[in-house]
N, C-alpha and C positions, 0 to 999 in steps of 0.2 A: 164577134163581140170584142169591144175594146177592153184591154186589161185595166183593172182598177189599181191605183197606187195611192196609198194614204201615208204621207211621208212626214207630217208634222203633228203636233199635239192637237191641232184644231181640225176636226173632221167636217168637211163641207158638204160632201154629197157623193153620189155614185155616178161615174161616167159610163154610160151604157150605149147600146146600139139604138138608133132612132126607132120610134114606133111608127107613126104614119108620115112624119116629115122627112125631108131629105137631108136633115142635119147629120153629119157623120158622127157627132158626139152630143148626147143629150144629158144634161145634169139634173138629177132629182135631189132636192134638198129635203132634209128631215128635221124633226124637232122645231126649234125656233130659228134655225138657220135660214138665211135669205137666198133666193135664187137670183143670180146676177146675169144669166145668159147661157146660151149653148153654143157649141162650136158649129159654125155655118159653112166652113170651107175645109178642104182637105179630103183625103181618101178614107172612106169608112173601114177599109181593111188595115189601116195603120194602127199599131198599138198606141194608146194614149194614156196620159198620166195627169191626174188632177191633184193640185197642192193648194192648200188654203194659206192665206196670210196669217200671221201669228194671232191677230185679233179676230179672225173669222169673218171679216167684212169684205172679203174678196177672194178670188182664186185665180190660179194660172192653169191653163191646159197646154201640155206639151205633147208632141208627137214623136215617133221614133226617128223622124227626119230632123228633129231639133227645132221645129217651128213652135214658137210660144205665143199663145193668145192670152189676153188679160181680161178680167171681169171684175166688177165692183171697184174697190179702191186699190186693187193690186197694181203695182207700178210696172211699166214696161221698161226693161233694162237691156233688151237685145235678145237675139237668138241665133240659130245657125242656118237660117233659111237660104243664105247666100253661099253656103259651104257644102261641098260634096263630101259626105262622111264616108270613111272607110268601114266603120262599124255603126250599127243603129244605136240610138239613144234608148236606154232601158229605164231611166229613173230621173227624178227631179226632187230637189229639196230646197226649202226656203231658209234664208239666214234668220238669226234671232230677231233682227230688226224688221224683217219683211221688206227691206230695201234692196234685196238682191236674191239670187238663187244660183244653185249649181245644177248642171246637167251631167249625167254620167253615161258613157257608152259601154257597150257589152264587153270591151276589152279593159275596162276600168279607167279609161281616159276621162279626165275631169275638165269641164268648161265652166268658167266663172263669169257672172254678170252682176252689175250693180256693186254692192259692198261685199260681195262674196269673195273670200280669200282662198288662195290655193294652199292646201296643207299636205298634199301628196296624192298619188294616184295608184292604180292597180298594176300597170305593166312593170315587170321586174320583180314582183313580190312572190313569185313561185306558187301561184294559185293555179290549179289544174283545170278549171272550168271557166266559162264566161261569167261575168257579173250580171246580176239581175235587179239590183236595187241600191239606192243610196238612202241612208237614214240620217235625219238631222233632228235637233232639239231646239225649242225656243229659248232654252236656258244655257246652252253650251255652244262655244265657238269651236266648230269642227264638224266632222261627219264620219260615218262608217259606211263601208261598201260591203255588200253581201254577194257572195258567189253562189252559183247553182248548186255547189256541193254543200252549202251551209256554212262555209268559212266566212268569218267576219274580220275585216281589216279596219282598225281605228286610226283616225287622223285628227290632228289638232288636240283638243281637250276631250274628245269623245272616248268613253271607256266602256263600251258594251262587251258583255261576255260573249265569247265565241262559242260555236257549237262543234264539238269534236265527235261526230257520229257519222257512220256510213249509211246511206240509203240508196236503193236503186232508183228512187224518184227524185228528180231535181227540184230545187227550190224555184218557185215561180214568182213569189213576192214575199215581202217581209215587213214587219212593223215593230217598233220598240216601245217598251215602257219601263221606266226606271233604268236599271242597268242590264236588263235582259232583252231578248229578241224573240218575237213570234215568227216562225217560218211557215209559209204555206207551200207544201210540196204538191206537185202535180204529176199525174201519170205520164210516163214517157210514151210517146206515140211514134211508132215506126212508119216508114214509107208504105203507102198502100196503093201506088200507081200501077200502071201497066208494066209488065216485064220488058226491060231493055237492057243494053249492055252496061248501063250505069246502076242497075238495081243491085248487083252484087256489092259494089263499093258503097252504095247507100246503106245496105244492110250491115256491112262491116263497120261503117261509121256509127250506126245506131248502137251496135254492140260496144264500140269504143267508148261512146258517151255513157252508156249504162255502167261500164266498168269504172269509168272516171268517178261517177257518183258513188257507186257501191263500194269502192276500194280506196278511195283517196286518203282515208285515215289509217290505212294499214302500212306497215313498214315494208320496204322492198326486201326481197329475199335473195341471198347469194346462193341458196341451195335450190336447184331445180331438178330434184330427184323424186323417185317414187311413182312415176307415171307408168301405167300399164296399158296395153293395147285395148281399145274400146270394143273390139270385135274379135271373137275367137275364130280361128281357122279362116281368116279372111285374106283376100288378095288385094294389093295396092294397084289401083288403076291410074292414079294421077298423083304425082308428088308435089311437094312445096316448091314454089318458085314461078318464074315467068313461063307461060305456056300458051299455045294456040287454043283459045277457048272452043270447046266442042260445039257450042251453040252459035256463038257470035262470030266465029272464024276470024278472030284477031288476037294479037298478043295481049294478054292480060295477066296481072299478078294473081297467082293462086296461093291464098294465105293458109293453106292447110294441106291435109293428105286425104285422098279419097279411097275408100275401101268398098269392095263388094264381098258378099258372103260366098262361101264355097259353092253354093248351088246357084248363085247369081239371081236369087229371088228375094221376096220380102221376108223370108224366115229368119233373118239375122237379128239376133238380140243385141241391142246397144247397151253397153255397160259403162258405168262411171270409171274413168281412167284414174281417178284419185278420189279419196274421201273428201267431202265438202258439203256445201249448202247450195241449194237451187236458187240462183239469182233471177232467172227469168225463163218463161216458157212462152214462145211467141210463134205466130204465123207470119213469116216474112215473105216479101215478094220473090226474092231470088233464093234465099236460104230455105224456104218452106217452113215446115214445123221444126222449131229450133229450141234446144235446151242449153242454157248457159249455167255452168257450175262455178262457184268461187271456192278456192282452196286455201284462202288466207295468204298473207304476205304478197299480195297483188299477183297471185297466180290464178288462172282461170282456164277452163276448157269449154269448147263450143261443139255441139253435135247438131248437124243440119240435115235437112231432107227427110226427116223421120216420117214414117207412115202414121205413127201415133206416139205420144209420150205418156208415161205413167208416174210422173212426179209433179209436185206442186211447188210454187214459189215459197221459199222459207224452209222447205223440207231438208233435213240432213240425210245425206246418202253415204254409203260406205263404198270403198274401192271394190269394183267388180259387181256392184249391184245393178240390176237391169233398170234402165231409165226410160227405155223406149224400144221401138222396132224400126229396123231398116226400111226406108221408103223411097219415094221419088217425088216428093212435094217440092214446089218452087221451080226454079230453072234447072231441070234435071233431064238427062237422057235415058235414065233407067234406075232401078233400085240400087242405092249405094249410100254410104255415110260420108259426108264431108266433115272432117274432124280437125279442130284447131287447138293449139295451146298458146295462151297469151301470158306473157311475163311483163309486168308493169305496163299493161295495155298494148304491148307490141306483140305481133304474131311471131312465133318461132317455128322452126322446122320440127314437126312432131317425130319424124323418123330418127332424128338425132337425140331425142329426149326419152323415148319410151324404153322402159325396162333397164335403164342404166342410171348411174349417179353422175350428175353434171353440176357445174357451177357456171356462173356468168358474171 
């Protein structure tokens, strides 16, 4: 299903997947708005964006490859069809006159066409996630860029209020009214493919993205103390660092510490290494049943390969509280816990941080 983007004050219609026809994008008009045509070429798997002219008598449809199609009285001012993009296009906005438009890429790069002016772009603005939308107004010379974290960057005369909140769910789309912004947050979806040597890195990146969204508004901490071992009377079987992977038989980075219980069975209780909040409970391809805890100040812990978990997202847990049971889910050779400590999104060696006071 193509994504819907409503970027101007004039709502033209919904860009959806084709019903019986082969069109990759079909426009449905509502109310007294007129239908000016459907997208008849391109890939139906591409994300697409529909933007009306300021007077509502035409619209543009843009794809993530930067190809722009025009309908009604919307003018054609160029596109990116002859350019190989480093990042996909994620949004489009009309100028107040309707005689030009902007395209924005996921890295915040801005492309101008027609009478659209360049007021600034996202790169170098210290935003921790990709951009997902550009917001414009028929009355204002400028635009705002919206990041997946909910951060809003204003350019030109645009003065939209930003959103200073953390959420595990990224922003998928946005719209503005007056001086405010509506954010549409979508559920994060982990990789669900077949287990391969890349499944571990994909799961790790999924957790990276989760923490980017959930902790971007927290301040970095210089104190990384107060962590306790998540397993009592356990033995370490694999330490942090580069190792020869026991399944894939090739050198791979191990971003945590592996523990087995004293009996080497499933009877090991997994406890919170620090008080915090449950940010996620997932069934990941390589990590298996996984619990992610946030501890404030961009500190987080990860508990993987659990047989089962007994906490819910949003729940507050205390240090030493049981959150699950040792297991062998995911890419695992036997019952154990894969444990990670993340500081500002980066994995740190748990053995150097447990039970002591440290700074970074």
